[in-house]
ROLO-87565 format. One record per residue (C-alpha): x, y, z. Coordinates in steps of 0.5 Angstrom, whole numbers. Example, Ala and Ser with C-alpha at 12.3 -4.5 7.8 and 13.67 -1.06 7.14 Angstrom:
BEGIN
<x=25 y=-9 z=16>
<x=27 y=-2 z=14>
// end
This chain:
BEGIN
<x=-114 y=311 z=446>
<x=-110 y=304 z=447>
<x=-104 y=305 z=443>
<x=-102 y=301 z=437>
<x=-97 y=295 z=438>
<x=-90 y=296 z=435>
<x=-90 y=294 z=428>
<x=-89 y=286 z=428>
<x=-83 y=286 z=423>
<x=-79 y=291 z=427>
<x=-80 y=288 z=433>
<x=-78 y=281 z=431>
<x=-72 y=284 z=427>
<x=-70 y=287 z=433>
<x=-71 y=281 z=437>
<x=-67 y=277 z=432>
<x=-61 y=282 z=432>
<x=-61 y=281 z=440>
<x=-61 y=274 z=440>
<x=-55 y=274 z=435>
<x=-51 y=278 z=440>
<x=-53 y=274 z=446>
<x=-52 y=267 z=442>
<x=-45 y=269 z=440>
<x=-46 y=269 z=433>
<x=-45 y=276 z=432>
<x=-41 y=282 z=435>
<x=-45 y=287 z=433>
<x=-53 y=287 z=432>
<x=-54 y=285 z=425>
<x=-59 y=287 z=420>
<x=-65 y=282 z=420>
<x=-70 y=282 z=415>
<x=-77 y=280 z=416>
<x=-82 y=278 z=410>
<x=-88 y=275 z=409>
<x=-88 y=268 z=407>
<x=-92 y=266 z=400>
<x=-94 y=259 z=402>
<x=-100 y=258 z=407>
<x=-97 y=253 z=413>
<x=-90 y=257 z=413>
<x=-92 y=262 z=419>
<x=-94 y=269 z=418>
<x=-87 y=272 z=418>
<x=-80 y=269 z=416>
<x=-73 y=271 z=417>
<x=-67 y=268 z=413>
<x=-62 y=271 z=418>
<x=-59 y=264 z=420>
<x=-57 y=263 z=413>
<x=-54 y=270 z=413>
<x=-50 y=269 z=419>
<x=-48 y=261 z=417>
<x=-42 y=263 z=413>
<x=-38 y=267 z=418>
<x=-40 y=263 z=424>
<x=-38 y=256 z=420>
<x=-44 y=252 z=422>
<x=-50 y=249 z=418>
<x=-55 y=254 z=418>
<x=-60 y=250 z=421>
<x=-56 y=250 z=427>
<x=-55 y=257 z=427>
<x=-63 y=258 z=427>
<x=-63 y=253 z=433>
<x=-59 y=258 z=437>
<x=-62 y=264 z=435>
<x=-69 y=261 z=437>
<x=-66 y=259 z=443>
<x=-64 y=266 z=445>
<x=-70 y=269 z=442>
<x=-74 y=274 z=447>
<x=-81 y=276 z=445>
<x=-87 y=279 z=448>
<x=-90 y=273 z=451>
<x=-97 y=275 z=447>
<x=-94 y=276 z=441>
<x=-92 y=269 z=438>
<x=-96 y=263 z=438>
<x=-91 y=259 z=435>
<x=-83 y=259 z=432>
<x=-81 y=254 z=427>
<x=-75 y=252 z=423>
<x=-76 y=250 z=416>
<x=-72 y=248 z=410>
<x=-65 y=250 z=410>
<x=-66 y=255 z=416>
<x=-71 y=260 z=415>
<x=-74 y=262 z=422>
<x=-82 y=262 z=421>
<x=-87 y=266 z=426>
<x=-94 y=265 z=427>
<x=-98 y=270 z=431>
<x=-102 y=269 z=437>
<x=-109 y=270 z=437>
<x=-108 y=275 z=442>
<x=-103 y=279 z=438>
<x=-109 y=279 z=432>
<x=-114 y=281 z=437>
<x=-110 y=287 z=439>
<x=-110 y=289 z=432>
<x=-118 y=288 z=431>
<x=-118 y=293 z=438>
<x=-113 y=298 z=435>
<x=-117 y=299 z=428>
<x=-124 y=300 z=432>
<x=-120 y=304 z=437>
<x=-116 y=308 z=433>
<x=-120 y=309 z=427>
<x=-117 y=313 z=421>
<x=-111 y=313 z=425>
<x=-110 y=306 z=425>
<x=-104 y=304 z=421>
<x=-100 y=310 z=424>
<x=-93 y=307 z=426>
<x=-89 y=314 z=428>
<x=-89 y=319 z=434>
<x=-88 y=325 z=429>
<x=-80 y=325 z=431>
<x=-78 y=323 z=424>
<x=-74 y=328 z=420>
<x=-78 y=333 z=416>
<x=-79 y=331 z=409>
<x=-82 y=336 z=403>
<x=-85 y=332 z=397>
<x=-86 y=337 z=391>
<x=-90 y=334 z=386>
<x=-95 y=336 z=380>
<x=-91 y=343 z=378>
<x=-94 y=343 z=372>
<x=-92 y=350 z=368>
<x=-98 y=355 z=368>
<x=-99 y=355 z=361>
<x=-105 y=350 z=361>
<x=-110 y=346 z=365>
<x=-107 y=340 z=369>
<x=-107 y=334 z=365>
<x=-108 y=327 z=366>
<x=-100 y=325 z=367>
<x=-100 y=331 z=372>
<x=-107 y=328 z=375>
<x=-103 y=321 z=376>
<x=-97 y=325 z=379>
<x=-102 y=329 z=384>
<x=-105 y=322 z=386>
<x=-98 y=319 z=388>
<x=-95 y=325 z=391>
<x=-101 y=327 z=396>
<x=-102 y=319 z=397>
<x=-95 y=318 z=399>
<x=-95 y=325 z=403>
<x=-100 y=322 z=407>
<x=-96 y=315 z=408>
<x=-90 y=319 z=410>
<x=-94 y=323 z=415>
<x=-97 y=316 z=418>
<x=-90 y=314 z=419>
<x=-89 y=320 z=423>
<x=-85 y=325 z=419>
<x=-87 y=332 z=419>
<x=-89 y=333 z=411>
<x=-89 y=339 z=407>
<x=-92 y=339 z=400>
<x=-90 y=344 z=395>
<x=-92 y=346 z=388>
<x=-86 y=349 z=384>
<x=-89 y=355 z=379>
<x=-85 y=356 z=373>
<x=-87 y=363 z=372>
<x=-81 y=366 z=368>
<x=-78 y=365 z=361>
<x=-80 y=365 z=354>
<x=-86 y=360 z=356>
<x=-89 y=366 z=360>
<x=-88 y=371 z=355>
<x=-91 y=367 z=349>
<x=-97 y=365 z=354>
<x=-98 y=373 z=355>
<x=-98 y=374 z=348>
<x=-103 y=368 z=347>
<x=-108 y=371 z=352>
<x=-107 y=378 z=348>
<x=-109 y=375 z=342>
<x=-115 y=372 z=345>
<x=-117 y=378 z=349>
<x=-117 y=382 z=342>
<x=-121 y=376 z=339>
<x=-126 y=377 z=344>
<x=-127 y=385 z=344>
<x=-125 y=385 z=336>
<x=-119 y=390 z=338>
<x=-114 y=387 z=334>
<x=-112 y=381 z=329>
<x=-112 y=376 z=335>
<x=-107 y=372 z=332>
<x=-103 y=366 z=336>
<x=-96 y=367 z=336>
<x=-92 y=362 z=333>
<x=-90 y=357 z=339>
<x=-96 y=360 z=343>
<x=-102 y=357 z=346>
<x=-108 y=356 z=341>
<x=-112 y=352 z=347>
<x=-119 y=354 z=348>
<x=-118 y=354 z=355>
<x=-115 y=361 z=354>
<x=-121 y=363 z=350>
<x=-125 y=361 z=356>
<x=-120 y=365 z=360>
<x=-121 y=371 z=356>
<x=-128 y=371 z=356>
<x=-128 y=370 z=364>
<x=-125 y=377 z=365>
<x=-130 y=383 z=366>
<x=-130 y=387 z=360>
<x=-127 y=393 z=363>
<x=-121 y=389 z=365>
<x=-120 y=386 z=358>
<x=-120 y=393 z=356>
<x=-115 y=395 z=361>
<x=-110 y=389 z=359>
<x=-111 y=391 z=352>
<x=-110 y=399 z=353>
<x=-103 y=398 z=356>
<x=-97 y=397 z=352>
<x=-94 y=393 z=358>
<x=-94 y=385 z=355>
<x=-91 y=383 z=362>
<x=-97 y=385 z=365>
<x=-102 y=381 z=361>
<x=-97 y=375 z=362>
<x=-97 y=376 z=370>
<x=-105 y=376 z=369>
<x=-105 y=370 z=365>
<x=-100 y=366 z=370>
<x=-105 y=368 z=375>
<x=-111 y=366 z=371>
<x=-108 y=359 z=370>
<x=-106 y=358 z=377>
<x=-112 y=360 z=380>
<x=-115 y=354 z=375>
<x=-110 y=349 z=377>
<x=-111 y=350 z=384>
<x=-118 y=349 z=384>
<x=-118 y=343 z=379>
<x=-113 y=340 z=384>
<x=-117 y=342 z=390>
<x=-123 y=339 z=387>
<x=-119 y=333 z=386>
<x=-117 y=333 z=394>
<x=-110 y=336 z=393>
<x=-108 y=342 z=397>
<x=-101 y=344 z=397>
<x=-98 y=347 z=403>
<x=-94 y=352 z=399>
<x=-94 y=354 z=392>
<x=-87 y=357 z=391>
<x=-85 y=361 z=385>
<x=-79 y=361 z=381>
<x=-79 y=368 z=380>
<x=-78 y=368 z=388>
<x=-71 y=366 z=386>
<x=-69 y=372 z=382>
<x=-68 y=380 z=383>
<x=-71 y=384 z=386>
<x=-73 y=380 z=391>
<x=-67 y=375 z=391>
<x=-60 y=374 z=389>
<x=-61 y=366 z=390>
<x=-60 y=364 z=383>
<x=-53 y=368 z=382>
<x=-51 y=366 z=389>
<x=-52 y=359 z=387>
<x=-47 y=360 z=382>
<x=-42 y=363 z=386>
<x=-43 y=357 z=391>
<x=-41 y=352 z=385>
<x=-36 y=357 z=383>
<x=-32 y=357 z=390>
<x=-32 y=350 z=390>
<x=-29 y=349 z=384>
<x=-35 y=346 z=379>
<x=-36 y=352 z=374>
<x=-32 y=353 z=368>
<x=-32 y=359 z=363>
<x=-33 y=356 z=355>
<x=-34 y=361 z=350>
<x=-37 y=366 z=354>
<x=-42 y=361 z=357>
<x=-41 y=358 z=365>
<x=-41 y=351 z=365>
<x=-43 y=346 z=371>
<x=-37 y=341 z=371>
<x=-43 y=335 z=372>
<x=-38 y=330 z=369>
<x=-34 y=330 z=375>
<x=-40 y=327 z=379>
<x=-42 y=321 z=373>
<x=-46 y=325 z=368>
<x=-45 y=324 z=361>
<x=-43 y=331 z=360>
<x=-43 y=338 z=363>
<x=-49 y=343 z=363>
<x=-49 y=350 z=362>
<x=-51 y=355 z=368>
<x=-51 y=361 z=364>
<x=-51 y=362 z=357>
<x=-47 y=367 z=353>
<x=-52 y=372 z=353>
<x=-52 y=372 z=360>
<x=-58 y=369 z=361>
<x=-59 y=364 z=367>
<x=-61 y=357 z=365>
<x=-67 y=353 z=368>
<x=-62 y=348 z=371>
<x=-59 y=354 z=375>
<x=-65 y=356 z=377>
<x=-67 y=349 z=379>
<x=-61 y=349 z=383>
<x=-62 y=355 z=387>
<x=-69 y=352 z=388>
<x=-66 y=346 z=392>
<x=-61 y=350 z=395>
<x=-67 y=354 z=398>
<x=-70 y=348 z=400>
<x=-64 y=346 z=404>
<x=-64 y=352 z=408>
<x=-71 y=351 z=410>
<x=-69 y=345 z=414>
<x=-72 y=339 z=410>
<x=-68 y=333 z=412>
<x=-70 y=329 z=406>
<x=-73 y=332 z=399>
<x=-77 y=328 z=394>
<x=-79 y=331 z=387>
<x=-84 y=327 z=383>
<x=-83 y=329 z=376>
<x=-86 y=327 z=369>
<x=-83 y=322 z=364>
<x=-80 y=327 z=360>
<x=-75 y=329 z=366>
<x=-72 y=323 z=366>
<x=-66 y=325 z=363>
<x=-65 y=331 z=368>
<x=-64 y=326 z=374>
<x=-56 y=325 z=373>
<x=-55 y=333 z=373>
<x=-59 y=335 z=379>
<x=-56 y=329 z=383>
<x=-49 y=332 z=381>
<x=-51 y=339 z=383>
<x=-54 y=337 z=390>
<x=-47 y=333 z=391>
<x=-43 y=339 z=389>
<x=-47 y=343 z=394>
<x=-44 y=338 z=399>
<x=-51 y=335 z=401>
<x=-51 y=328 z=403>
<x=-52 y=322 z=399>
<x=-60 y=321 z=399>
<x=-62 y=328 z=401>
<x=-66 y=329 z=394>
<x=-70 y=323 z=392>
<x=-73 y=324 z=385>
<x=-79 y=319 z=383>
<x=-81 y=319 z=376>
<x=-89 y=318 z=374>
<x=-89 y=315 z=368>
<x=-94 y=316 z=362>
<x=-101 y=315 z=362>
<x=-105 y=312 z=356>
<x=-113 y=313 z=357>
<x=-117 y=307 z=354>
<x=-124 y=306 z=352>
<x=-127 y=299 z=351>
<x=-120 y=297 z=349>
<x=-118 y=303 z=345>
<x=-113 y=308 z=346>
<x=-117 y=315 z=347>
<x=-113 y=320 z=343>
<x=-112 y=326 z=347>
<x=-115 y=332 z=343>
<x=-120 y=337 z=345>
<x=-122 y=338 z=338>
<x=-124 y=331 z=337>
<x=-129 y=332 z=343>
<x=-124 y=327 z=348>
<x=-121 y=330 z=354>
<x=-114 y=331 z=356>
<x=-115 y=335 z=363>
<x=-116 y=333 z=370>
<x=-122 y=336 z=370>
<x=-125 y=333 z=364>
<x=-123 y=326 z=367>
<x=-126 y=327 z=374>
<x=-132 y=329 z=370>
<x=-132 y=323 z=366>
<x=-130 y=317 z=372>
<x=-130 y=321 z=379>
<x=-125 y=323 z=384>
<x=-125 y=316 z=387>
<x=-124 y=312 z=381>
<x=-119 y=317 z=378>
<x=-114 y=317 z=385>
<x=-115 y=309 z=386>
<x=-114 y=307 z=378>
<x=-108 y=312 z=378>
<x=-105 y=308 z=384>
<x=-106 y=301 z=382>
<x=-99 y=301 z=379>
<x=-92 y=303 z=381>
<x=-90 y=310 z=379>
<x=-84 y=308 z=374>
<x=-89 y=304 z=370>
<x=-94 y=306 z=364>
<x=-101 y=306 z=366>
<x=-107 y=304 z=362>
<x=-113 y=307 z=365>
<x=-119 y=304 z=363>
<x=-125 y=309 z=363>
<x=-130 y=304 z=361>
<x=-128 y=300 z=367>
<x=-127 y=306 z=372>
<x=-134 y=308 z=371>
<x=-137 y=300 z=372>
<x=-141 y=300 z=378>
<x=-140 y=292 z=379>
<x=-135 y=288 z=383>
<x=-130 y=288 z=376>
<x=-128 y=295 z=378>
<x=-123 y=295 z=383>
<x=-125 y=302 z=387>
<x=-132 y=299 z=387>
<x=-130 y=293 z=390>
<x=-127 y=296 z=395>
<x=-132 y=301 z=397>
<x=-137 y=296 z=396>
<x=-134 y=292 z=402>
<x=-134 y=298 z=406>
<x=-141 y=299 z=405>
<x=-143 y=292 z=406>
<x=-140 y=292 z=413>
<x=-143 y=299 z=415>
<x=-150 y=295 z=413>
<x=-148 y=289 z=417>
<x=-147 y=294 z=423>
<x=-153 y=297 z=422>
<x=-157 y=291 z=421>
<x=-154 y=288 z=428>
<x=-157 y=294 z=431>
<x=-150 y=297 z=433>
<x=-151 y=305 z=434>
<x=-144 y=306 z=431>
<x=-138 y=303 z=428>
<x=-133 y=304 z=434>
<x=-130 y=302 z=440>
<x=-136 y=300 z=443>
<x=-137 y=294 z=439>
<x=-131 y=291 z=443>
<x=-135 y=291 z=449>
<x=-136 y=284 z=451>
<x=-133 y=281 z=445>
<x=-127 y=276 z=445>
<x=-124 y=272 z=440>
<x=-125 y=265 z=443>
<x=-131 y=263 z=440>
<x=-128 y=265 z=433>
<x=-124 y=258 z=430>
<x=-125 y=258 z=423>
<x=-120 y=260 z=418>
<x=-124 y=265 z=415>
<x=-124 y=269 z=421>
<x=-116 y=268 z=423>
<x=-114 y=270 z=415>
<x=-119 y=276 z=416>
<x=-115 y=278 z=423>
<x=-108 y=277 z=420>
<x=-110 y=282 z=414>
<x=-112 y=287 z=419>
<x=-106 y=286 z=423>
<x=-102 y=287 z=417>
<x=-104 y=294 z=415>
<x=-99 y=298 z=419>
<x=-94 y=294 z=416>
<x=-97 y=296 z=409>
<x=-97 y=303 z=411>
<x=-90 y=303 z=413>
<x=-88 y=300 z=407>
<x=-91 y=304 z=402>
<x=-88 y=310 z=406>
<x=-81 y=308 z=406>
<x=-80 y=305 z=399>
<x=-84 y=311 z=397>
<x=-89 y=306 z=394>
<x=-96 y=308 z=395>
<x=-99 y=303 z=390>
<x=-98 y=298 z=395>
<x=-105 y=301 z=398>
<x=-109 y=299 z=393>
<x=-107 y=292 z=392>
<x=-108 y=291 z=400>
<x=-115 y=294 z=400>
<x=-117 y=289 z=395>
<x=-114 y=283 z=399>
<x=-117 y=286 z=405>
<x=-124 y=287 z=401>
<x=-124 y=280 z=398>
<x=-122 y=277 z=405>
<x=-128 y=280 z=408>
<x=-133 y=278 z=403>
<x=-130 y=271 z=404>
<x=-131 y=272 z=411>
<x=-138 y=274 z=410>
<x=-140 y=269 z=406>
<x=-138 y=263 z=411>
<x=-139 y=266 z=418>
<x=-146 y=268 z=420>
<x=-146 y=274 z=424>
<x=-153 y=276 z=426>
<x=-157 y=271 z=429>
<x=-151 y=267 z=432>
<x=-150 y=266 z=439>
<x=-148 y=273 z=443>
<x=-141 y=271 z=444>
<x=-140 y=269 z=437>
<x=-144 y=275 z=434>
<x=-140 y=280 z=438>
<x=-134 y=277 z=436>
<x=-135 y=277 z=429>
<x=-139 y=284 z=429>
<x=-133 y=287 z=432>
<x=-128 y=283 z=427>
<x=-132 y=286 z=421>
<x=-133 y=293 z=424>
<x=-125 y=293 z=425>
<x=-125 y=290 z=417>
<x=-129 y=297 z=415>
<x=-125 y=301 z=420>
<x=-118 y=299 z=416>
<x=-121 y=300 z=409>
<x=-124 y=307 z=411>
<x=-116 y=308 z=414>
<x=-113 y=306 z=407>
<x=-118 y=309 z=403>
<x=-117 y=316 z=407>
<x=-109 y=315 z=406>
<x=-111 y=315 z=398>
<x=-116 y=321 z=398>
<x=-121 y=316 z=396>
<x=-128 y=316 z=400>
<x=-131 y=310 z=404>
<x=-139 y=311 z=403>
<x=-143 y=308 z=408>
<x=-148 y=305 z=403>
<x=-148 y=304 z=395>
// end
């Protein structure tokens, strides 16, 4: 397999940094940022390094830019033209050879196209969803699942060893109430008691469904025992099983399901060891019988309780112990993806990580914001009794896995999302996921019509870019060449939503190419080149959709 060329932006940045030293403009290689110009005619990549160095060099920016360009050493087949524009921007236009190389890479590497790391990057853990085992996975959890899974896939493509994890909150009052609520549903089913849901319990129909799913012998056995803890544990297992099945049907399978109870005796002393570590570091104080973490020393607005006056550890202390455990497992970076109701917990958690001595940036916390479901412009009330849905399973049944995942990834995670159910079900180009998948299916049809056995490296036989001279062809090649940069940016910035925007642009570029550039019926050299280009666009669409956990149909 022919290896992908290194990312163009990284190659250019490194070359500019070396040129700055070589030309005497800087004693050490400076950080050079590479951007993509918004206006046509400004090249494919641009740098403002000359403007940054001009003040220290005490020279006009254009003069600095000229010195940098004169000292540049670049691969001879990468750049067709280097220009200085405006006050001192350096613009680069990629060569036809570089663009064609990306076409070759897409066809040769297939689903691996876009990967830009060799697996040597620091191991990363991504923890997401972590819904309480007291109910089904809801739509906000579903958004977090799409985001976390896509981010993990992008990080792997970037070269990281990634472990995905679901943190099971299987302790506390909520679990006691879950067990008592299941007891009530079992009593209701068997006519063996009042069947009254406790105050603060879980009256959802899903527990009644769970009670009906038990074999009668098991249901009676649970009720006959006096141990409420046993029912609570069985309720947790039942809900976890349902959550796992719903998530796996959604294409999300976790590497690890870590239980909060694993941090407590009898199996572990992790919670109390974390308390003593903080105490030994001087960050714990006793007030009114409770143990407090002095988080204000790290900028938090108030100190936080670790152990209540009755000796009960708080959830916060368990969370600290959980992150100590993550560190001990050797993760070089930890990414937590939390729901909108946890935004206020970020300062205290970051304070705890700093108090434990972890380096700044070891823990990253992303917030996935609220989802509003819309049908024909009207907000859907999330009420089961009203016949509307609230769960991941119901959403998938309504719109399908592909539309759900694609729509959840169309906006930044920290932005509220309006999910248009009516649009998600449309089988027209107005539906973004349909539009992208239709582009892939159209390419597959074109390859079949051309008589090719399959879309792959074989299409490169005898194909050369020379016959292709139109703007539509170059634009499509450039878009394909951008894909590794997009994947790297999505991983590095923790922004998997970049994939949806890119794929929509790639599909649009292909459709323009298809309308303007005939493939089948042209002279053989031009037909071979255009067919290879179209097939490379299809391979890139499939690779991008795969990173999002969305299918790439061959026909629609």
